[in-house]
C-alpha positions as CSV (number, residue, x, y, z in Angstrom):
1,M,0.0,0.0,0.0
2,K,1.4,3.4,-0.9
3,I,0.8,6.4,1.3
4,N,0.7,9.8,-0.2
5,N,3.5,12.2,1.0
6,N,0.7,14.6,2.1
7,F,-0.3,12.1,4.8
8,Y,3.1,12.6,6.4
9,K,2.9,16.3,6.1
10,I,-0.5,16.3,7.8
11,I,0.7,14.2,10.6
12,A,3.8,16.4,11.1
13,A,1.6,19.5,11.2
14,L,-0.7,17.9,13.8
15,F,2.3,16.8,15.9
16,I,3.7,20.4,15.8
17,S,0.4,21.9,16.6
18,T,0.0,19.6,19.6
19,L,3.4,20.5,20.9
20,L,2.6,24.3,20.5
21,L,-0.8,23.8,22.2
22,T,0.8,22.0,25.1
23,S,3.5,24.5,25.5
24,C,0.9,27.3,25.6
25,N,-1.3,25.5,28.1
26,N,1.7,24.8,30.4
27,E,3.1,28.4,30.1
28,T,2.8,30.2,33.4
29,V,1.9,33.9,34.1
30,E,5.4,34.8,35.0
31,D,8.9,33.9,33.6
32,V,11.0,33.1,36.7
33,E,14.6,33.1,35.9
34,E,17.7,32.6,38.1
35,V,20.1,35.7,38.2
36,F,22.4,34.5,41.1
37,N,23.2,31.3,42.9
38,I,25.7,30.7,45.8
39,N,25.8,28.8,49.0
40,G,22.1,27.9,49.4
41,L,20.9,31.4,48.0
42,E,19.3,32.0,44.7
43,V,18.2,35.2,43.5
44,L,15.2,34.8,40.9
45,S,13.5,37.4,38.8
46,Y,9.9,37.5,37.7
47,S,7.6,40.0,36.0
48,F,4.1,41.4,36.7
49,K,1.8,44.2,35.8
50,E,2.5,46.6,38.7
51,K,-0.1,49.1,39.9
52,G,0.8,52.7,39.6
53,V,3.6,52.1,36.9
54,S,2.9,53.8,33.8
55,G,2.9,51.9,30.4
56,K,1.5,48.6,29.3
57,G,4.8,46.7,30.1
58,L,5.7,44.4,33.0
59,S,7.7,45.3,36.0
60,L,10.7,43.1,36.6
61,T,11.5,42.4,40.2
62,T,13.9,40.1,42.0
63,I,13.4,37.9,45.0
64,A,15.9,36.0,47.3
65,A,15.3,32.3,47.7
66,F,17.0,30.4,50.5
67,D,17.2,26.6,50.7
68,S,16.2,26.6,54.4
69,Q,15.4,28.7,57.3
70,Q,18.8,27.8,58.8
71,T,20.5,29.2,55.8
72,Y,18.3,32.4,55.8
73,D,19.3,32.8,59.6
74,N,22.9,32.3,58.8
75,Y,23.0,35.1,56.2
76,V,21.2,37.4,58.7
77,N,23.6,36.8,61.5
78,N,26.6,37.0,59.1
79,L,25.5,40.4,57.7
80,E,24.7,41.8,61.3
81,S,28.2,40.8,62.4
82,Q,29.9,42.4,59.3
83,V,27.9,45.6,60.0
84,E,28.9,45.6,63.6
85,A,32.5,45.2,62.8
86,W,32.5,47.7,60.1
87,D,31.0,50.4,62.3
88,D,33.3,49.6,65.3
89,A,36.3,50.1,63.1
90,F,35.1,53.5,62.0
91,V,34.6,54.6,65.7
92,A,37.9,53.0,66.7
93,K,39.7,55.3,64.2
94,W,37.8,58.5,64.8
95,G,36.3,58.1,68.2
96,Y,38.6,60.8,69.8
97,L,36.3,63.4,67.9
98,N,33.3,64.8,69.7
99,D,29.8,64.0,68.4
100,D,29.5,66.9,66.0
101,E,33.0,66.5,64.7
102,L,32.5,62.7,64.4
103,N,29.2,63.2,62.3
104,A,31.1,65.8,60.2
105,K,33.9,63.4,59.6
106,E,31.3,60.7,58.4
107,E,29.8,63.1,55.9
108,E,33.2,64.2,54.7
109,L,34.3,60.6,54.0
110,N,30.8,59.6,52.7
111,F,30.9,56.8,55.2
112,D,28.2,54.2,54.7
113,S,27.6,52.6,58.1
114,E,25.8,49.8,56.5
115,K,28.3,49.2,53.5
116,P,28.3,45.4,54.1
117,L,24.6,45.4,53.4
118,T,24.9,47.7,50.3
119,D,27.8,45.6,48.9
120,F,25.7,42.3,49.5
121,E,22.6,43.7,47.7
122,N,24.8,45.0,44.8
123,Q,26.6,41.5,44.6
124,I,23.5,39.5,44.3
125,G,21.4,41.9,42.4
126,L,18.5,42.3,44.8
127,Q,16.1,45.2,44.7
128,S,15.8,45.2,48.5
129,L,13.3,46.4,51.0
130,R,16.1,48.2,52.9
131,Q,16.8,50.4,50.0
132,K,13.1,51.3,49.8
133,Y,13.0,51.9,53.6
134,L,16.1,54.3,53.3
135,A,14.5,56.3,50.4
136,D,11.3,56.6,52.5
137,E,13.2,57.6,55.6
138,E,15.1,60.2,53.7
139,V,11.8,61.7,52.5
140,W,10.5,61.7,56.1
141,L,13.7,63.4,57.4
142,N,13.3,66.1,54.7
143,N,10.7,67.9,56.9
144,E,11.1,70.6,59.7
145,V,8.5,68.8,61.8
146,L,8.8,64.9,62.0
147,D,5.3,63.3,62.2
148,E,5.5,60.2,64.2
149,A,2.5,58.9,62.5
150,T,4.1,58.9,58.9
151,A,7.5,57.6,60.2
152,P,8.7,54.5,58.2
153,D,9.1,52.7,61.4
154,N,5.4,52.7,61.9
155,N,4.8,51.1,58.5
156,S,4.1,47.5,59.0
157,I,5.9,46.4,55.8
158,Y,9.2,47.7,57.4
159,D,8.8,45.4,60.5
160,F,12.4,44.1,60.2
161,D,16.0,45.0,61.0
162,Q,18.2,46.3,58.3
163,S,20.0,43.1,57.9
164,K,16.7,41.2,57.2
165,M,15.4,44.0,54.9
166,A,18.7,43.6,52.8
167,L,17.3,39.9,52.2
168,I,13.7,40.9,51.5
169,N,12.8,42.4,48.2
170,R,11.2,45.8,47.7
171,L,7.7,44.3,47.7
172,G,8.3,42.6,51.1
173,E,8.8,39.1,49.6
174,V,11.4,36.3,50.3
175,K,11.4,32.6,49.5
176,I,12.6,30.1,52.2
177,G,12.5,26.5,51.4
178,I,9.5,26.0,49.2
179,T,7.4,28.7,50.8
180,I,7.1,32.3,49.5
181,I,6.5,34.8,52.3
182,K,5.0,38.3,51.6
183,Q,4.7,41.0,54.2
184,L,1.5,42.9,53.6
185,T,1.2,46.8,53.3
186,K,-1.8,48.6,55.1
187,E,-3.4,48.8,51.6
188,Q,-3.2,45.2,51.1
189,I,-4.5,44.4,54.5
190,T,-7.6,46.7,53.8
191,N,-8.2,45.0,50.5
192,I,-8.2,41.4,51.9
193,N,-10.3,42.2,55.0
194,G,-13.5,40.2,54.9
195,L,-11.9,37.7,52.4
196,V,-9.7,35.7,54.7
197,Q,-11.4,32.5,55.8
198,L,-10.3,31.5,59.3
199,K,-10.7,28.1,61.0
200,G,-14.4,27.2,61.5
201,G,-15.5,29.1,58.5
202,L,-15.4,32.4,60.2
203,Q,-14.2,35.7,58.9
204,Q,-12.1,38.2,60.9
205,R,-10.9,41.7,60.0
206,I,-7.3,42.5,60.5
207,P,-7.0,45.6,62.7
208,A,-5.7,48.7,60.7
209,D,-2.6,49.1,63.0
210,E,-1.6,45.4,62.9
211,S,1.0,43.8,60.7
212,A,0.2,40.7,58.7
213,Y,1.8,38.5,56.1
214,L,0.8,35.7,53.7
215,T,2.6,32.6,52.9
216,I,2.3,30.7,49.5
217,D,3.0,27.3,50.7
218,D,3.6,25.5,47.5
219,G,5.9,28.3,46.3
220,N,3.7,29.0,43.3
221,F,4.7,32.2,41.6
222,D,1.5,32.4,39.5
223,T,-0.3,32.9,42.8
224,L,2.1,35.6,43.8
225,V,1.9,37.4,40.4
226,A,-1.9,37.2,40.6
227,F,-1.9,38.8,44.1
228,N,0.5,41.5,43.2
229,E,-1.7,42.4,40.2
230,G,-4.7,42.9,42.4
231,D,-6.4,39.5,42.6
232,V,-6.9,39.3,46.4
233,S,-9.2,36.4,46.2
234,V,-6.1,34.1,46.0
235,V,-5.9,34.5,49.8
236,N,-8.5,31.7,50.0
237,D,-6.5,29.3,47.9
238,N,-5.6,26.1,49.7
239,N,-1.9,26.8,49.5
240,V,-2.2,30.3,50.8
241,T,-2.1,31.2,54.5
242,V,-2.6,34.7,56.0
243,V,-0.8,35.1,59.3
244,Q,-2.2,37.8,61.4
245,N,-2.8,38.9,65.1
246,S,-6.2,38.6,66.6
247,D,-7.3,41.9,68.2
248,T,-6.9,40.6,71.8
249,S,-4.9,41.3,74.9
250,C,-2.6,38.4,74.1
251,K,-0.6,38.6,70.8
252,N,2.2,36.5,69.1
253,S,3.4,39.7,67.4
254,A,3.3,43.3,68.7
255,K,5.5,46.4,68.8
256,R,5.4,49.9,70.4
257,V,7.1,52.9,69.1
258,F,8.0,56.2,71.1
259,T,9.7,59.4,69.9
260,D,11.5,61.5,72.5
261,E,12.8,65.1,71.5
262,Y,15.1,65.1,74.5
263,A,16.9,68.3,73.5
264,S,16.5,71.2,71.1
265,G,17.0,69.7,67.6
266,K,17.8,66.2,68.9
267,K,15.5,63.3,69.1
268,V,15.4,59.5,69.3
269,I,13.0,56.8,68.2
270,L,12.5,54.1,70.8
271,K,11.0,50.7,69.8
272,V,10.1,47.5,71.7
273,K,8.9,44.5,69.8
274,F,7.9,40.8,70.3
275,D,7.5,38.1,67.8
276,N,6.7,34.5,68.3
277,V,7.4,32.6,65.0
278,G,6.2,29.4,63.7
279,G,3.5,28.6,66.4
280,G,6.3,28.4,69.1
281,L,9.2,27.5,67.1
282,F,11.2,30.5,68.5
283,F,10.6,34.0,69.8
284,K,12.4,37.3,69.6
285,A,12.1,40.2,72.1
286,K,13.8,43.3,70.9
287,A,14.6,46.9,72.1
288,K,16.0,49.4,69.7
289,I,16.9,53.1,69.6
290,K,17.6,55.4,66.6
291,S,19.2,58.9,66.9
292,F,18.4,62.0,64.9
293,K,19.5,65.7,64.8
294,Q,18.0,68.7,63.1
295,K,20.3,70.4,60.5
296,S,20.7,74.2,60.1
297,S,18.2,73.9,57.2
298,G,15.6,72.8,59.6
299,K,15.5,69.2,58.0
300,W,16.8,66.2,60.0
301,K,19.5,63.7,59.6
302,R,20.6,60.4,61.3
303,Y,23.0,61.3,64.2
304,R,25.8,59.3,65.7
305,T,26.1,59.7,69.5
306,N,26.5,57.6,72.7
307,L,23.5,55.3,73.0
308,G,22.6,52.4,75.3
309,V,20.0,49.7,75.1
310,E,19.0,46.7,77.2
311,V,15.9,44.3,77.1
312,A,14.1,42.0,79.3
313,T,11.3,39.7,79.2
314,N,9.1,38.7,82.2
315,Q,5.5,37.6,82.3
316,F,3.6,36.2,79.3
317,C,0.0,35.4,78.9
318,D,0.2,31.8,80.0
319,D,3.8,31.6,81.4
320,F,6.8,33.4,83.0
321,Y,9.9,33.7,80.9
322,Q,12.4,35.9,82.7
323,V,15.5,36.8,80.7
324,T,17.6,40.0,80.6
325,K,20.1,41.2,78.1
326,S,22.2,43.7,80.0
327,M,22.9,47.4,78.8
328,K,24.9,47.6,75.6
329,R,26.5,50.9,75.0
330,K,28.0,52.2,71.7
331,R,28.5,55.5,69.6
332,R,25.9,54.7,67.0
333,K,23.1,56.1,64.9
334,K,21.0,53.2,66.0
335,L,21.5,50.3,68.5
336,K,19.5,47.2,69.4
337,R,19.4,44.4,71.9
338,T,17.7,41.1,71.2
339,I,16.6,38.0,73.2
340,T,16.1,35.0,71.0
341,R,14.9,31.6,72.4
342,V,14.1,28.4,70.6
343,G,11.5,25.9,71.4
344,V,9.9,27.7,74.3
345,G,6.2,27.1,73.3
346,N,3.5,29.4,71.9
347,L,4.2,32.4,74.2
348,K,2.0,35.4,73.7
349,A,2.8,38.9,74.8
350,R,0.5,40.7,77.4
351,S,-1.0,44.0,76.7
352,D,-0.1,45.4,80.1
353,G,3.7,45.9,79.5
354,E,4.9,42.9,81.5
355,S,6.2,40.9,78.7
356,V,8.9,43.0,77.1
357,I,10.7,45.9,78.7
358,G,13.3,48.0,77.0
359,G,15.8,50.2,78.8
360,F,17.5,53.0,76.9
361,E,20.3,55.6,77.5
362,Y,20.7,58.8,75.4
363,G,21.6,62.4,75.9
364,G,22.5,62.0,79.4
365,K,19.1,60.5,80.4
366,S,17.5,57.1,80.9
367,E,14.1,55.9,79.6
368,I,12.1,52.7,80.1
369,L,9.7,51.6,77.4
370,R,7.2,48.8,78.0
371,L,5.4,46.9,75.3
372,T,1.8,47.9,75.7
373,W,-1.2,48.4,73.4
C-alpha cells in the first residue's frame, strides 16, 4: 500500500500543533529566571503588571530564595556581624572626635555605616526592602517637623531589622525553602479584609494598626503574580495562609514605638517588639533606639552619639519567661538588643507591659519603654 506524502505532512503538522498547544497550556503567568546562585541562596527574577507604573509593560523584580530557614538565619547573622565590625572600626579610628565632629567626619568621608549590606545587595542584584526603607526615611527626614504617624518605622511592611530587609525584596517578599512569604502593606490588608477564611469558616478583620503577612506554601509564583496584580481572592486558595494577630490582649506579634525630642533639635525613636514565630518554634524580644539631629536647614539627619539599650522579658499570657540582656553602649546612629529563644512554646505577649521591657540611655538620660497596646 502506498501512502501519499501529504499524509506525512498532515501528521507532522498535527504533531507540531499539539506541541505548541501543550506549550501554551503549560506556560505560566510569569517567567521566573535565576540571576544569582551561591551557598544556598538563589536570586530569582519575575515580572508582573505593577499598579501605579505607567505604560503597558511588565515590572521586573527580584526575590531572594533560601534553601532553608537555617540558611536564611545564617545570612542574617553574618550580615549583622559584618555591619557591627565595620561600624566599630570607624569609631575606633575617629572616636577621639566629639559627636558633631564625628558626624561631620562621616559626611566628609561619605561613610556608609551599612556598607556590608549595600555591597551584598549589589553583589546578588536584589532590589531590597532596605533600599526602599532608606529612601522613605530620607523623605520623612526632609521635613522640619517629623510626624511620628508617617515615620517609616510605623509602617508594617518595614517590620524588620536592616540586615533582614537587605534579604527581602522591595515588595516585602522572600522565599524560604519551598514557601514564598510576603509582608502585607496597610493597603493590602484593607483589600483582603473580609476575604480571609479562618478556621471554623469564620471571617475576621485585621485591625488597621496590625501587621500581617501571607505565605504561599507551594511556592507557586503564579499565585504571587496574581496577588501582586490585584487578585486578592487568592488568599482563600488552599496553599495560601494569612498570618495575623487577633485583636486581643494576648498577641504573638506586637510592637510599640515612642519618639522623644530630649533636647532642642535632637530626638530619638525608641521601639520594643515581640515576635513568636512558627507557632512556638522560637521567639524574639527586641529593644531598639535610633538617633536624629536637626540640621541648620531645619531638616533632619541620622546622628551618631552615645546610645545604650537593654531588653528584658518577664510575664507572658500563660507563662513566665524571665531573661535580661544587659545594657549595651556604643556610639551609633542606632542600636538594638535582642533576646532569641528556640522551642519555648507558643508564648504570647500581654498588653499590660509585663512581657517585654526596653531600657534606653541617650543624651544623658535614661528611659524605660514597655510593650503595651
